[in-house]
N, C-alpha and C positions, 0 to 999 in steps of 0.2 A: 498297275499297268497290266493290260490284258493283250495276249496274242491270240488272234483268231485261229482256231484249228479246223481245217476243212473236214467236212463230214462225208463219209461214204455210206450211203444208205443201201443196204442189201435186203431185199424182200425175199423171204423164204415162203414157199407154198407148202403147207403141210396138208396132205390129203388124209382125211380120216372121216369116219362116219360119225356125224354129230348126233348127239342124243339130247333130249330135253331133260328138264329137271325131274320129270316123272319116269325117266328111263326109256321114253319113247323116242324114235328117230326125230331129228330137228332139221328142217330145211332152212339153214341160216343164209344171210347175205353172202354173195360171192364178190361184191365190190363195195368197199367201205365208204366210197364217196371222197370228195376233195374239200378241204377247208382253206380259206384265205387266198387260193389261187390254184393253178394247175401244176406248178413246179413242185418238186420234192427234193429238198425243202423249198417252201415259199418264204422268201427272206424279206424282212423290212429292217432297215438299218436306222440306228439312233445314235445321237451324240451324247455321251455322258450318262443318260438315263433313259429308260423305256417310257414311252408314252403309252398308257394302257389302252390300246385299240381293241375294239371288239373283233372276235374271230368268227366270221360268218361262213356258213356252208356255201361252197362254190359249185359243187356237183353232188347231187343226192346219191345215197347208197342204192345199190340195185342187186338183183339176183335173189334166188331163194323164194320162199313163199311161206305163208303162214301168218304168225303173230305180228304185232306192231313193233316199230323200232324202239329200242332202248339204247341210251347213249351213256358213255362214261369218258369224260375228258381226263387227260393225263398231262403232267408237267415234268420237265427234266432240266437239270442245271448243267448237264454235260453232254446231253444227246445220247447217253448210253443207258443210264438207269432212270426208270420212270416211276412217278408217284401219282396214284389216283387222286383226283380232286373230289374227295369222297364226301361231298355235300350236295344238297339238292341243286344249287346253282351250277354244279359241275356235271349235271346229267341232262342238260338241255341240248337242243340241236345246235344252237349257237352259244359261244362262250363270251360272257361279260366279266371283265376283270375288275370292274369298279363298284359292284354291289357291296354293301356292308358285310354280308356273309362271306363273300369271296375275299374281300380285303383282309378280314380277320383270319381266314384260313391260310391265306398266303403268308401272313406274318408268322403264323404258328409253325409253318414248315421251313422258315428261313429264307423266304423269297427276297431277293435283292435286285431292285430295278436298275442297278448300275452294272449288272452282269448279263451276259448273253443267256437267253432262256428259250426253251423249246416246248411246244405244245402239239398234242395230237388227239384226235377223237376216236374212241372205240364205239362200235355199233354192233348190235345183235338183235335178232328177232326175239320177241317175248317167248319165254320158255326155253331158249337156248342158253348155254353156259358160257361159251367162249365169245370174246369180242373180236371183231375184225377192225383193224386200225387204218385210219386215213393217212394221207401224206402229212409231213411234219411242217408246222408253222413256226419259223424261227424268228425271234426278235433279237437281232444282232446288235450289240452295244460297242461302239468305238469310244475310247476315252481320249478326250482332247489333251493336247500336250500341256504339261504343267508350266513350262516356260518356253517361248518360241526361240530363245537365243538372244544374245545381246551383242551390239556392235558399238564402235565409237560413235558418240553423238556428232562428231565433226571430223572430217578428214580433208586434208589440204594437199593438192597436187600443185607444186610449183613448176610451171612450164619451163622455167629457166633450167630445170634439171632434166628436161626432155622426158618426163614421166607423163605419158598421155593416158594411161590406163592403170588400174590397180586390181590385183586379185583379192577378192573378198576373203579368201582363206587366210591371207596374211594379217587380217584384222585380229587374229587370235593373240598376236604379240602386243596389242594395244589395250588388253583387258585391264580394267581397274576395278572391276566388281567381281562377285563370286560366280556369276553366270558365265558359261562358255558360249562360244558362237553357235554351237550345235543345239538343237532343241533338247529339252529334258522332259521325260515322262510321257504319258499318253500311250496310245496303241501304235505300235510300229508294224510295218515300215511307214515312212512319211512321204507326202508329196509336197512340193514347194512351188511358189511363184515369186518372182522378183518384179517390183514395180518402181517406176520413176515418175517424178513430178517436178514441174518448175514453180508451182504456186501453192502446193499442199492442198489443192481442192480437186484437181482432176489427176488421176493416176493411170499410167500406161504400163501393161504387163509386157516385159521384154525377155524373160527367161524362166524356165522351170527347173533350173539346176539348183542344187543346194548352195553352192558357192561359186557363182560365175565371175567373170571379169566385168568391171564397170568402167565405162569410158565416157565421162561427161565432156561436153564441148568446152574448148578453151575459153577462158574469160567469163565463165558462168558459175552460178551456184545451182546445184541440182540436188533434189531430195530422193533418197532411195529407202526402200523398206522390203523386208522379206516376209511372206506369208507361209505358214506351215500348218498342216493338218494330217491326221491319219489317212493313209492311202485309200482312195475310193470311199471315203466316209462322207456322211452328210454334214459333218462339223464345218462350221465357218472357219475361214483361215484365221489363225492367230498371228498377228503381225508383231514383228520386232519393233524396237525403238527406231525412230527416223534418223537416217544418217545424212547429214548435210555435207556434201562433197563440193569443195571449192577448187576450181581449176584456174589458177591464177596465171595470167600472162606476165611476162617481164614488164616492169615499169619502163616507160619511155619518156623521161623528163626533158622538156625543152624550156629554154630560157628566153624571156622577152625583156631586153634591157633598155631603159630610158636613160640616155646620157645627158648630163647637165651641160650648159654652155661653158660655165667657168668652174674653177676648182673650189671656189667658196660656196658653191651651190650643191644641191644633192640630186641624186637620181634614184631610180627604183629598179627592182628585179622582180618579175612575175614568173612563176613556175607553173607549167601545165603538163599533166600526164596524158600522153597520146597513145597509151597502150591499147585502148579499146576495151578494157575490162568492164563488165557490167557493174554498175554502182553497188549492187548487192554483194559482189565478191570482195570489194575493198572496204576497209574500215576507215577510221579517221586518220587523215594524213597529218603529220606534224613535221616542222621544218626547223633546222638550226643553222645559223650563219656564223656561229662562234665555236665550232667543233664540239657541239653537244652540250655546252655549258647551260644554255637556255633554249627552250623550244617554243614554237607558236603554231597555232592551227591555221592561220591565214597563209595563203600561198603568195602573198605580196610583201616584199620588204621595201619600205619607203625610207626617205630621208637618208640615203646612203651617200657618203662622200666618195669621190673618185678613188678607185683602188681595185685590187684583185680579191675576189670572194669565192670561197668554196662552201657550198650548201649541202647539208646532209638531209635527205628525204627519208622519213620513216613512216610506216603504215601500221598503226597499232591495232591489228584486228586478230592477232594470232594466226592469220592466214599468211604464211611466209613472213611473220613479223621479224623485225631486224633485217628487212629484205636486202639491205645493202651488203649483207654478208654473202648473198647469192647473186645479186643483180648489180653489177657495177654502175648501171645507169642511175642508181639511187644517190650517188655522190656526183654533183655537178659543179662546174667552175665557170666563172665569168668575170669580165673586167669592165668596170665603169670608168670611162675616160672623160677628160674635160680640159679646156684651155687654161693655162696658168693666168693668174690675175696680176695686173700691175699694182704696185703699192706706192701711194703718194707719201713721201717722207716729210716734205715741208713746202710751204708757199711763202716766198719773200716778195714784199713790195716796198717801194720807196716813195716818200719818206716812211720810216718804220714807226708807225703809231705816234706821230707827232701832230698835235692838233693844228699846228700852223704850217704843215708841209705843203709844197706845191709841185714836187717832182712826181712822175707817174710811170712806174715800171712794175711789172709782175714777173717773177721767175719761179718756175715749178721744178722741184726735185723729186724724182720717182725712180723706182727700180722694179725688178721682177717682170712678170708677164712675158710676152713674145716680142722681142725687139725687132725693128726700131719702134719705140712707143710713139703714140700720137697724142698731142696736147691741144686743149681748147679752153677759151675763157668765155664762151657763149653757148656751148653745148651743140653748136651746129657746124662750125668750121674748125677743122683740126689741122695742125701743122706738126712737122717733125722737130722743130726747135721748142725747147721748154721756156724761152724768154720772149715776153711781149712788151714792147716799148711804145712811146708816143700815145699813151692812153689818156683819155679825158676823164672828167669826174663821172662817177657812177659806181654801180654794184656789179661785180663780175663773178659768175659761177665758174668753178675750176673743175675740169674733166681731164681724165687720162684713159686711153684704151690701147689694146694690142695692135700690132701692125696689120692683122687681118680684120680689124674692126670689132673684135669681140671684147667682152668683159669690161665694159665702160665703167669707170669709177668716178664718183663725185667727191670733190675735196673741199666742199664748203664754199662760202662767199668771201670775196675780198672787196672792200669799199675804198674807193679813192675819192677824197674830198678835201678842199683847201679851207673850208670854214666849218670847224667842228666844235666851236665854243657853245656851251650850254648856258642859258639865262634862266635863273630861278625867279618865278613870279610870287607865289605865296604857298603856305601850307595850311590845310584845314583838318581839324580833328573833331571826333565825337566820342564821348565817354560811354562805357557799357551801360545798358539800360536797367540792369538788375544785378543783384548779388549773384556771383557765380556764373553769370551769363557772359559768353564771349561774343558780343555784337558791337564792340567798339569799331571805329573806322578812322583811317588817316588817308588824306588825299594830297598829292604833291602836284603842283601846277608849275610847268616850265616850258620853254621854247628854245629854238635853235638846235645846234648840234646835229648829229647824224641820226635821222629817224629810222626805225622807231626807238625812242629813248628807253632806257632801262632804269627801273627804280628798285630800291631795297630799303627795308626797315631794320636790317642788322648788318649790312655790309658784306653778306655772304651769298644769300639767295636773292637773285634779281628777277624782275618780271617787267613785261612791257606795259601793263596797266598801271596808271598812276594812283589807283585807289586800292587800299588794303582794308579788307573788311573781315568780320569775325574775330576781332582782336579782344583779348582779355585785358584786365587791369595790369599795368606794367609800364616800363620805360622803353622807348623805342628810339634808335639812332637812325636817321634818314640819310640815304645816299642816292646819287644819280650818276648815269654815265651814258656814253654813246652806244649805238646798236652794235658796234664791233668791239665793245668792252673798253674803249679808250676814254681818257679824260674823266675818270671816276673822281667824284668830289663829295665830301661830307657836307650835309645841309644844316641840320640842327637836331636837338633831342626833344621828343614829345613824351609827356607823362599822361597816361590815361588812368582816371580814377573811377571807383564805383560808389554807389549809394551806401549809407550805413547799414550794417547787418543787424537784424533783429534776433532776440533770444526769448524763449518762453522760460521765465525764471520760476514760476509757480502757477498751479491751477488748484484752487480750493473747491472741494467737492462736497455737496450736501445731498445725501441719499434720501429716497422716498421714505416717508413715515408709515405708509400703508400701501397695500397692493392697489395699484391703479390710482393712487392719490395725486400723481403728477405734480408733486411739490418739491422736486429736486432742483438744485441750483449749481451753477458753475461761476467762479470768479477767476479771470485770467489776469496774471501779472506778467508784464514783458519789460525788457530792457533793450537798448538804453532808454531812459525815461524822457523821451522827447515827444512833443505833441504830434498831432495829425497821424495817429495810428488807428487802424480799424481791426475788428476782431470777427472771428467766425467759429461756429461749432458744427458746421456741416461740410467741412472739407473745402471751404471756399466758394460754395454755391451762392451764399449771401454774406455780406459784410456789414457790420454796424460799428458805430463809434463807441458804444457802451461796452465795457468789458465784463459786465455782470449779466448773467442769463438766468431767469427764474422760471418757475412753473414747468419744469422739464420732467418728461417721463423717464422711466428707467431704460437703459440701453447704452450703446457705444456711440461716442461723439468724437469727431475729428476736429480738435480746436486748433486755431491758428491766429497769427498776428502778421500784419504787413503795414508798410508805409502807405499812407493815404495819397501822398504826392511823390513824384519822382520814382525812382526804382522801388518796386514793392518789397523785395527781399522777404518774401513770405516764408514762415516756418510753421510746422504743424506737429501735433502730438495726438495720440489716441487716448481718450479718457472714457471710463465706464461708470455710469450711475447705477447703483443697485437699488433693490426693493426687497422688503421682507418676503421670504419664500411662502407660497400658499400651501396649506395642507391639502392632502388628497384623501378623499373618503374611499377606502377600499371596499367596504361592504357594510350593509345594514341588515340586521337579523331581527325580524319582528316575531313575537309569539302572541297569538290571539287569546282573549279571556277564555277560561275553561268552561264557563256556564253563562246562560243568558242573564244579563244584568250584573255579572261579576266584574270587579275591577282588579284583575290580577294579570292583565296583559303586560308584556315587556318589549323593549326595543334595545338592542345592543349595537353599538357603532364601533367600527374598526377604521382608524385613520393612520396615515403616516406622512412622510415628507415634512414640509413646513419647518417650524422651529423645533419639532420633536415632542413638545408638550402642548396640549390643546384644551379648549373649552367646548362644551357640547350644548346644543339646544334642540328641542323637538317642537318648539312653538314659533319657529320662524326666526328671522335675523335679528328681531328686537329682544329675543330671550323670553324668559330668563335663561341664564347660562349656568352650567355646572362643570366641575373638573373631572367628573367620572363619566365613563362612556356608556354606562348602563342605566336605563330608566325602567322602574318597576311600578306595580300597583296601578296600571293604566287601564282605564275604561275603554269600551269600544269607541272608535272615532278616527278622525284623520289627523296626521301629524306631519309637520314640516321639519325635516332633519337638517341641521346646520352644524358646521364645525369651524372653529377659528383658532388661530395661535393663542397660546397662553398670554401673549402680550396684547390680546384683543384686536389683533390685526388679521386681515385677509380672510374674512368669513366666506365659506363656500357652502353651497346647497347640494344636498343629495338629488340625484337626477329625477326622482319621482316622489309623490306623496305616499306616505306609509299609512295604510288603512288597517285598523284592528277591528275585528268583527266578532259578534256573538255567534255561538253555534246556531244552526238553523232550527226554527220552531216547527214541531209537527202540527198537522192540521187534521182534526177529527172530521172525516167526511160524513159519517153516519153512525147512529146508534140504533140497533134494531132489538127491541125487547119482545119476548114471548112469555105471556103470563102462565102460571101453573094451571094444569087442566082441571084441578079440583081442590077442594079445601084439604088442607093438611098434606097435599101432594107437592113434593119438591122437584118438580120437573120443568120449572121455568128457565128461560135462557136470555142472555143479552149478548149481542154480536156488535163489536166495535170495528169500524173500518177507518184507518188513518192514512195520510199521505204527507208529502213534503218532508221536512226534517232531514234526518240522516238516512232515511230509507229503511231502517230497522228500529222496532219500537218495543216498549214495555207498557202494559195495561194495568189499571187498578180500578176497583169499584168503591174503594174507601179512602184513597190518597195516601195510604201507608203500606199496603201490601201490593207488590207489583209482580206481574207474570209476563212471559214473552208471548202468550197466546191471547188474542183479542176475543175469544169465544168462551163465555162463562156459562156453565150448566148447573143443574141441580139447585136451582134457586127457588 
């Protein structure tokens, strides 16, 4: 951290008679000129580190006379003691700090671009000794703060507590990290700005205090942040974390109640918050109607019976969470009311369920509800008396309602009839069509009685249809009765039977004798041994009367038997016909003969799978075959490699013909002889040129002595 120290520059004029280096009088400059600007010092400020700007002459030196200008730049790290930039780049009219020579020199004297640094230029006329110095060029460095301070990420103002503003200085008590609310490090003193935003995209500055009061509008979420930098520095503002301030209005919960008409019906309660808080302020509402035992997110409670209800409203956002502790409006009560319902105890009519009755009276007994109750036997006309007399034959619906006409209750039907005798005509039955299939049927035909008649095949469950379908094998007791359950009578017992059940007692399997021979066979034996059975080996796609199946390939077969006539009663089993496993040729390794016309080639065969032991042939599938996998003494030629199991089954062929070849023959392209030049002179030559073959050759003039050079001399 650096604190800037103001500099007071005092210029002393020393009057003396200058002399040159030779001891002669020197008429030096009287004004050293200005560099970088007219001020002394001329200041450029930087944040954290100096940008090495060139320092150019602003005003040329003047005064004196005589020799040309000589320059010497100086640097200071404190503005008091100066160091000559004693290199050629430090003796120019203008100063460049970025040349390689200058950079190396600055490193050697301990220059630090994060510290404030001062420069000045000395000037003299050639021949003079003393330098006259310019104004000072100051590169002032401000250090940015190390940390701008830290505030709570979230702060909540519950308006129910009448807190409309908050002092940011009080945030110190909420710290949960090591940083304080005040900035740390950098160059002091600091300057501040405070900004606020509703959307995190546009910010408005509202204060330059370090810790002002913030007063967000009620019912809103507002974002705040503080920027800090060294005072009057070029540094960008360093911003703290963003503080989300929630200013929550008290909840204002209103109830909308839907009342049912009758007490056996249900109503509903809908809750609405009319506080006017921005949705961003509030979190997820939850509601409990059973004193907090269970909670729901929906604001609607349906299917509520009449009664008194107290509902707790909670807002789980940590913004005044558990708000009912602060805001009484969060606990609300309401009552769902309804009319009581009348209850029909019994309905009496005469004669009482006697098939030969002729008297016609209906009497209704009911209680509860709002008396005096009203009664009806047609749903349209009601009366205060529960007794109805002088009734003719017919079916009468029973109704009771409150005195105010609400909560009408239906009590069923009463049938008055003097002729309730039932006449049975006949019974028809059909047995199940297959084993284990429930598609039998019984139909009862009758007339008379009180329609619609009711029918049963067990005396317990009754139905209005006379036909019972989907019946399994079994014994059924048939009953019939009137529509009002009177005059029930047993008719007869019906026995439903199924076809005989088949069984697969044995399947004889003959496996294939060779790969692809398709000579497998299946013989199916079934019981009971009755005629007219059919058989299948493909899961019932086709059926035949013969139980023997020949010429079958290896594989899985679904065999079955069923009755040819009547219920099929099919049964199935899965059978597999096998075949010898074929061998697999893994590799074939040939070796060519070693010389032209030689019969010493070889072929080695590697095989696996199959039966594990094999026979081998290199002459095709007809052999001859041998038990060893290596063939030797082979002449050049083409060979067909085959392998089969040791049982002579499943021959397989190698994927390609094996060719054994001689080494390639060389070709003598030319022979050029040159005779000796004279008798008894051995200077004759023979030159041999060859091609083809292996590309490298040996040469001989007598067939026994060989050399690698085809040029023979001294012949």
